[in-house]
C-alpha positions as CSV (number, residue, x, y, z in Angstrom):
1,M,0.0,0.0,0.0
2,L,1.2,3.5,-0.9
3,E,2.1,5.7,2.1
4,I,1.3,9.4,1.6
5,K,2.2,12.0,4.3
6,V,0.8,15.5,4.6
7,L,3.3,17.5,6.6
8,G,2.2,20.6,8.5
9,P,1.0,22.0,11.8
10,G,-2.7,21.7,10.9
11,C,-3.2,25.1,9.2
12,A,-5.9,25.8,6.6
13,N,-3.4,25.0,3.7
14,C,-2.5,21.7,5.3
15,R,-6.1,20.7,5.6
16,K,-6.7,21.8,2.0
17,L,-3.8,19.7,0.8
18,E,-5.1,16.7,2.7
19,E,-8.5,17.1,1.0
20,L,-6.9,17.3,-2.4
21,V,-4.7,14.2,-1.7
22,R,-7.9,12.3,-0.8
23,E,-9.5,13.4,-4.1
24,A,-6.4,12.4,-6.0
25,V,-6.2,9.0,-4.4
26,A,-9.9,8.4,-5.2
27,A,-9.3,9.5,-8.8
28,T,-6.4,7.1,-9.3
29,G,-8.1,4.1,-7.6
30,R,-4.9,3.3,-5.8
31,E,-5.0,2.0,-2.3
32,A,-3.1,4.5,-0.1
33,E,-2.6,5.3,3.6
34,I,-2.8,9.0,4.2
35,L,-1.0,10.2,7.3
36,K,-1.1,13.7,8.8
37,V,2.2,14.6,10.3
38,T,2.2,17.5,12.7
39,D,5.4,16.7,14.6
40,M,7.9,19.5,13.7
41,D,10.9,17.2,14.1
42,E,9.5,14.7,11.6
43,I,8.5,17.5,9.2
44,L,12.1,18.9,9.4
45,A,13.5,15.4,8.9
46,H,11.9,15.5,5.4
47,D,13.8,18.8,4.7
48,V,10.5,20.7,4.6
49,L,11.2,24.4,5.3
50,K,7.7,25.7,4.3
51,T,4.5,23.8,5.0
52,P,2.5,22.2,3.7
53,G,4.7,19.4,2.6
54,L,3.7,16.3,0.7
55,V,5.6,12.9,0.8
56,I,4.5,10.1,-1.5
57,G,6.1,6.7,-1.2
58,G,8.9,8.2,1.0
59,K,9.8,10.9,-1.5
60,L,9.2,14.6,-0.9
61,V,7.3,15.8,-3.9
62,S,6.0,19.2,-2.8
63,S,6.8,21.9,-0.2
64,G,5.3,25.3,0.6
65,R,2.6,25.1,-2.0
66,I,-0.7,23.4,-2.8
67,P,-0.5,21.4,-6.0
68,T,-3.5,20.7,-8.1
69,T,-5.4,17.4,-7.7
70,A,-4.3,16.4,-11.2
71,T,-0.7,16.9,-10.3
72,I,-1.0,14.9,-7.1
73,A,-2.7,12.1,-9.0
74,E,0.3,12.0,-11.5
75,W,2.7,11.7,-8.5
76,I,0.6,8.9,-7.0
77,R,0.5,7.0,-10.4
78,A,4.3,7.5,-10.7
79,A,5.0,6.2,-7.1
């Protein structure tokens, strides 16, 4: 199962990103575990300097912005 992490303190942008990730997962039909990471040490361990951050399959794919659902879906397919 694909592991997807939404990194951030729980701000509005972090919640929006999590919502878009859920839509993208549904669109791809892949089975994925979506984790919300609020621990700053873990966020910094992924080299995220600006939240929200997005980690798909252990790889940081986005930081400090909210990508489109289509872009997230492409990353999920590629993972």
